[in-house]
C-alpha positions, 0 to 999 in steps of 0.5 A: 736819343731816338726821335720818338722820345723828343718828337712824339713823347714816346714810341706809343704815339707812333703806332703802326698802321693797322692791317698793313705789312710794314711796322715802324713803331720801334727802332727794330721795326724801322730797321726791319721795314727798311730792310724789306723796302730796300730788297723790294727796290732792288727788284727794279734794278738789273744792273748787277745781273749778267749782261746788264749795265751797272748803275742805271735803271731800265731805260730810257723810255724811247729805247723800249727798255724801261721808264727811267733816264740815266740820272735816276740810277745815280739818285738810287745809288745815293738812296742806298748809301743813305740806307747803309748809313742809317741802318748799318746794312752792308748788303748792297754796298758792292752793288752800289760801288759797282754802279757808281764806278761804272758810270764815271765816264772816260774822264772820271767826271760822270759824263759818260760818252754814251750819255753825251747827247742827252746829258743835263747839268742836273743829271750829272749833278745828281751823280756828283751828289751821290759821290759827295754823300759817299764821302760824307758818310765814310762809305767804303772807298773804291779800290785805290786804282779807281776814282775816289768819292770826293774826287768824283764830286769835285770833278762834277763841280769843276766841270760845271764851274767852267765859264762854258757852263756858268756863262754870262747869259741871264747873268749866270746860272746853269742851263738845263742841257749841256749840249748846244743842239738840245732845246734844253740848252737855251733853258736855265733852270732851278734844279741844275743851279740848285744842285750846283749850289748844294754841291758847292756848299757841301764841298766847302764844309768838307774841305774848308776851301772857301772858293766852293762857298763863294760859288755857292753864294753866287748861285743862291744870289743868281736864283734870287736875283733872276726871280726863280726864288720868288722874293715875296713868297719864297716859292721856287720856280722851274726856269726860263730861257736865255733868249728872254734873259730868263724873264719868261719864268716857267712857274711850275713848282716841284718839291725837290727845288726848294728842298735842295736849296734848304739842304745846301743852305744848311751846309752853308749855315754849318760851314759859316759857323751859324751865319744868321743870313743862312739861318734866315734863309733856311727858316723862311724857305722851310716854312714856304716849303712845308706849306706848299708841299705837305698836307697834314704833315704828309709830303705831297707833290702839289703841282701834279698829284691832283692835276692833269697831266699826272706826275712824270716818272721823274717826279715820282721819285722827288719825295724821297730826296726831299725827306732824305735831305730834310733829315740831314738838315736836322743834324747840321742846322739843329734849330730846324729839328722840332719843325722837321721831325714831325713831318718826317714821322707823319710822312713815313706813317702815311707812306707805309700805310698805303704799301699794300699792293699786289702781288706781294701785299706790300708794294708801294704807290705814290699817293700817300695822303689818300691812305690807300694803294694806287697802282704805279701803272696809273702813272705808266711806270714800273714803280722804282721812284715810289719804292725809293720814296718809301725807303727814304721816308722810313730809313730817315726816321733813324737819323738821330742814331746816325752820324752827321756828315763828316768833314775832311778831318774825319773823312776817309775819301781822297780828293783832288782839287783839279779833278775833271779839269784839263791840265791847262785849266787847273787852278786857273779859273775855278778857285777864284770868282768868275769875272768879265775876263771869263766871257771869252768862253761864253762867247765861244759857246754862243758861236757854237750855239749859232753854228749848232745845226751844221755841227750836230750830225758830225758830233753824233757820228763821232761820239755816238756811233757805238753805245759803249755801255749799252744805254740809249740816248735821251732823245726826248731831250733833243726834241721837246722844250722843257716844261715839266721841271724834271731832272732829265 
């Protein structure tokens, strides 16, 4: 049943905005608008061109090549997987497969060598979520001699479940940065842990393996107990530092933190056959999320749209992930549908209304509540995040016509329980709950952290002397303390 029939009592109430290029009054108009938006988004990507690097958007900033960090390419891959799933348009499938496979790294776990210095847990996690999405939507499999979607998602999860990542400091949680010599190493944040939670919940539902669900529950409990999820108003805060036992909480609030937790909770609700605990968590956080990040039902990045400094390049892409995730929540936690569908509809209407920028007359900006186009140059970016946001907003309106995420019984992707693990570690640590016996790994991590200054230059020389895929390290991660909540 088309969403307009039940949400707006007829397509006539979803009238297209006047004097704009895009129309979304009917299913056919939504598909056509999505097709054009997908085309325009691809103009920001050159990874499929001769001599360019598959999978990444131009960047990182200090390279002079563009505004984008490595993780956002993975997020864009996921946006196009959803686009294919919702519209049936296969035009970009080969480009997405090429990009997804090019960035897997030597160990098929989305830790490519050239990203070693600046690799964040959340960065790797976004690529893992896109691989998981490919498995859940039955996206065409890679060639048999290449890593498979489900195995890639499992590899990301396995590497992050290791005690060296999920360590004892602050009682658990994932650090922002993976490398001990980056300032972000001492910062445990909500998005890294939230993505791990989400990926675990989805792997549990897909595979039926309860170990993933146990770790997902552990991640939720940690966020709650450390106070990153406010126990009173359910706001989700950015993070804190291990040297302060994560009590120096940075109260920056960005939309994708609660959104990824709502999404993961919906998968846990579905996996547990409707556990009331997860239903309560979904409803309560959803209510908090909608109050904080929507104005008149239109998604709004509240901590940066009306404040200085303006939204970072990373933040400019958050709306799209939120809307894509909310759309899926309506499928696997159907009791949310009447709450979520109106904000999807109104956000999409506002999004296309402001897509009037030159030179095409249909270029999209970021500020949807104002009703008019604001040039992306205002935020010193070329506009890929804004284009992703609007494509997600419009294509998500087709959610009722798309199949819900599948499980292994219906899936076509081959998994590997031990993907990403050294042989000696396979089935040894990860498929049980983490205990005190795992603290040795954390102790070694501490040693490396202390000895870091003496080892940094050796590591760089060994691992970074050649830029094997042409990308440039994320130097800013090594030189700035995290304060923006960005995925990078």
